C-alpha positions in Angstrom: 135.9 83.0 67.7 134.1 79.7 68.6 130.4 79.2 68.2 128.3 80.6 71.1 127.0 78.0 73.5 124.2 80.2 74.6 120.7 79.2 73.4 119.2 81.3 70.7 117.2 84.3 71.8 113.4 83.9 71.8 111.2 86.1 69.7 108.9 88.0 72.1 105.9 90.0 71.2 103.9 92.1 73.7 100.2 91.9 73.1 97.8 94.7 74.1 95.1 92.8 76.1 92.1 94.5 74.6 93.0 94.3 70.9 95.5 97.2 70.7 98.9 97.1 69.1 101.4 94.3 69.2 105.1 95.0 69.2 108.4 93.2 69.4 110.2 93.1 72.8 114.0 92.9 73.2 114.6 89.5 74.8 117.3 91.1 77.0 115.0 93.8 78.5 112.4 93.1 81.2 108.7 93.6 80.6 107.1 92.3 83.8 106.6 94.8 86.7 107.2 93.9 90.3 103.5 93.9 91.2 102.3 91.8 88.3 100.0 89.0 89.4 102.2 86.5 87.4 105.1 87.3 89.7 103.3 87.8 93.0 100.5 85.1 92.7 101.1 83.0 89.7 97.7 84.3 88.6 97.2 84.0 84.8 96.9 81.6 81.9 99.0 80.2 79.1 98.8 78.1 76.0 101.7 76.3 74.2 101.5 75.8 70.5 103.7 73.7 68.2 105.1 75.6 65.2 106.1 73.4 62.3 107.9 74.7 59.2 106.7 78.2 60.0 103.1 77.4 60.7 101.2 77.1 64.0 99.6 73.7 64.5 96.1 73.0 66.0 95.6 76.7 66.3 91.8 76.9 66.6 91.7 74.3 69.5 94.4 76.2 71.3 92.6 79.5 70.9 89.3 78.0 72.2 91.1 76.6 75.3 92.9 79.8 75.9 89.5 81.7 75.9 88.0 79.0 78.2 90.9 79.3 80.6 90.4 83.1 80.8 86.7 82.6 81.4 87.4 80.1 84.2 89.7 82.6 86.0 87.3 85.6 85.4 89.9 87.2 83.2 88.8 89.4 80.2 88.3 87.5 77.0 91.7 87.4 75.2 90.1 88.0 71.8 91.2 86.4 68.6 92.5 88.6 65.8 95.3 90.4 67.6 96.6 87.2 69.1 96.6 85.5 65.7 98.3 88.5 64.1 101.0 88.7 66.8 101.6 85.0 66.5 102.1 85.1 62.7 104.4 88.1 63.0 106.5 86.4 65.7 106.7 83.2 63.7 107.8 85.1 60.6 110.5 86.8 62.6 111.7 83.6 64.1 111.8 81.7 60.8 113.7 84.5 59.1 116.2 84.9 61.9 116.7 81.1 62.0 117.3 80.9 58.3 113.9 79.3 57.3 115.0 75.8 58.2 112.8 73.0 57.2 112.1 69.6 58.7 111.9 68.6 62.3 114.7 70.9 63.2 112.5 73.8 62.3 109.9 72.9 65.0 109.4 75.7 67.5 107.4 76.4 70.6 105.0 79.3 70.7 103.6 80.2 74.2 100.8 82.7 74.8 100.6 84.2 78.3 98.1 86.5 79.9 98.1 87.5 83.6 95.7 89.4 85.7 98.2 92.3 85.4 99.6 94.9 87.8 98.0 95.3 91.2 98.5 99.1 90.8 96.6 99.3 87.4 94.4 96.2 87.2 95.1 96.0 83.4 96.0 92.5 82.2 99.5 91.8 80.9 99.9 89.7 77.8 102.8 88.5 75.6 103.9 85.6 73.5 107.2 83.9 72.8 108.6 81.7 70.0 111.7 79.7 70.6 113.2 76.3 69.9 111.6 73.3 71.6 113.4 71.5 74.4 115.9 69.1 72.8 115.0 66.5 75.3 111.6 66.1 73.7 113.1 64.5 70.5 115.1 62.1 72.7 112.0 61.1 74.6 110.1 60.5 71.4 112.9 58.1 70.3 113.4 56.2 73.5 110.2 56.6 75.4 109.8 57.6 79.1 109.7 56.0 82.5 106.7 57.2 84.4 105.4 57.0 88.0 101.8 57.3 89.2 101.0 59.6 92.1 98.2 61.5 93.6 98.0 65.3 93.2 97.8 65.8 97.0 94.2 66.9 96.7 91.1 65.5 95.0 88.0 67.1 93.5 84.8 65.2 92.9 83.1 65.8 89.5 80.4 68.4 90.1 81.7 69.1 93.6 79.7 72.2 94.7 82.0 72.8 97.6 84.9 74.2 95.5 83.3 76.0 92.6 86.1 78.6 92.7 88.9 76.0 92.1 89.9 76.7 88.4 90.6 73.1 87.4 90.2 72.6 83.7 92.0 75.8 83.0 95.6 76.0 81.9 97.0 78.4 84.5 100.4 79.7 85.5 100.2 78.0 88.9 102.6 75.2 88.1 104.6 75.0 91.3 103.1 71.7 92.5 103.5 70.2 89.0 107.2 71.2 88.8 107.8 69.8 92.3 106.2 66.4 91.3 108.5 66.3 88.2 111.6 67.1 90.2 110.8 64.4 92.8 110.1 61.9 90.0 113.4 62.6 88.2 115.4 62.4 91.5 114.0 58.9 91.8 114.8 57.7 88.3 111.6 58.5 86.5 111.1 60.8 83.5 107.5 61.8 84.0 104.4 61.6 86.2 100.9 60.3 85.7 98.4 61.7 88.2 95.8 59.3 89.6 93.1 59.4 92.2 94.7 57.3 95.0 91.4 56.3 96.5 90.1 54.6 93.3 93.1 54.3 91.0 91.3 56.4 88.4 93.8 57.9 85.9 93.7 61.6 85.5 96.5 63.1 83.3 100.2 63.5 82.9 102.0 66.3 84.7 102.1 68.3 81.4 100.3 65.9 79.1 97.2 63.9 78.3 97.2 60.1 78.8 96.4 57.9 75.7 95.8 54.2 75.9 96.0 52.0 72.9 94.0 48.8 73.1 93.5 45.8 70.8 91.0 46.0 68.0 92.1 49.5 66.9 90.8 51.2 70.0 92.2 54.5 71.4 91.1 55.6 74.8 91.8 58.7 77.0 90.5 59.8 80.4 87.3 61.7 80.1 87.9 65.5 80.6 86.3 67.1 83.6 87.1 69.4 86.6 90.2 67.3 87.4 91.3 66.6 83.9 92.3 69.3 81.4 90.9 68.6 77.9 94.0 68.0 75.6 94.2 69.7 72.3 96.6 67.1 70.8 94.3 64.1 71.8 91.4 66.0 70.3 93.2 66.4 67.0 94.3 62.7 67.2 90.7 61.5 67.7 89.4 63.6 64.9 92.0 62.2 62.5 92.1 58.6 63.7 88.3 58.2 63.7 88.3 59.1 60.0 91.0 56.3 59.5 88.8 53.7 61.2 90.2 53.8 64.7 87.6 53.5 67.5 88.2 56.5 69.7 86.6 57.2 73.1 87.0 59.3 76.2 86.0 57.3 79.3 87.2 56.6 82.9 90.5 54.7 83.0 92.3 53.0 85.8 95.8 52.0 86.6 95.0 48.4 85.6 94.0 49.7 82.1 97.5 51.1 81.8 99.2 47.8 82.5 96.9 45.8 80.3 97.0 48.1 77.3 98.9 47.5 74.1 100.7 50.7 74.8 100.5 53.9 76.8 101.4 57.4 75.5 101.7 60.9 76.8 100.5 63.5 74.4 101.2 67.3 74.5 101.5 70.0 71.9 105.3 70.5 71.4 106.5 67.1 72.7 103.8 65.5 70.6 103.6 61.8 71.5 106.0 59.8 73.7 105.5 56.2 74.7 105.6 55.1 78.4 108.0 52.2 78.5 108.0 51.7 82.2 105.3 52.4 84.8 106.1 52.5 88.5 109.3 50.5 87.8 107.5 47.8 85.8 108.4 47.4 82.1 105.4 47.7 79.8 105.0 45.5 76.7 106.4 46.8 73.4 103.7 46.2 70.7 104.5 45.9 67.0 102.5 49.1 66.1 104.6 51.6 68.0 105.8 53.3 64.8 102.2 53.3 63.4 100.9 55.1 66.5 103.7 57.7 66.4 103.0 58.3 62.7 99.3 58.6 63.4 99.9 61.2 66.1 102.1 63.2 63.8 99.7 62.9 60.9 96.8 64.2 63.1 98.8 67.3 63.9 99.8 67.8 60.2 96.1 67.7 59.4 95.6 70.7 61.8 98.3 72.8 60.1 97.0 75.5 57.8 
């Protein structure tokens, strides 16, 4: 018989939300009920972690953001030890079942998810998955991406007291608008989206990434995190590592003009890592001589966060 064209099954572990047992779930069996808030409302949080050669990368920063997201949505604190234990068990299963491959082909994506739970019980639902990364990510790292700028369709002023309930800054499951923006962009010849404030041209973030600007003189810049910009774990790791290597790293307000005048523009995320923006709004950006250096710097910063 020929080799199966189906993607490999993910490793799924159910996590008791208050520190109870963790257990493996058959990937072909359902585990979400009809009245779970993830299904009916998109009400929950998630965190995506790169797994490299059988080890989770940047784990402490992801755990801290996961707990901040829960606090923002008034969900119970996810805790720590049972998530870490479940993660290591799932990664061990995944590595064993994949034959303990090494190198970039052994990269995996681990996603933690916690929802508000079933309407009928009020008990949160939580699970994690480990599976191969999207193969498109490697292609984008090699060739770069064409991005478009767009508004989100709403704006929030920093410190805006009129919408304290709006859980911006949390990594939530409510991604319908983001996916719609990406679909529209791809239908019009773009690979990705960079959100901006249309009124001011201030750069916010990528659809699923953090924006990084490389400037002359060894300067790295990223938009300052706030109510309308999620703090990125990958850029945090990069700044920690690059600062020690002599780079001048800073979070500050950035504008569309900064993207066009930069040496290079990158989109950073956990599993995709770093991809360079080659075109912005149909305009080709310059290709500096240090593209490989920046890519290696990003990868080295993640390696430094691997236990």
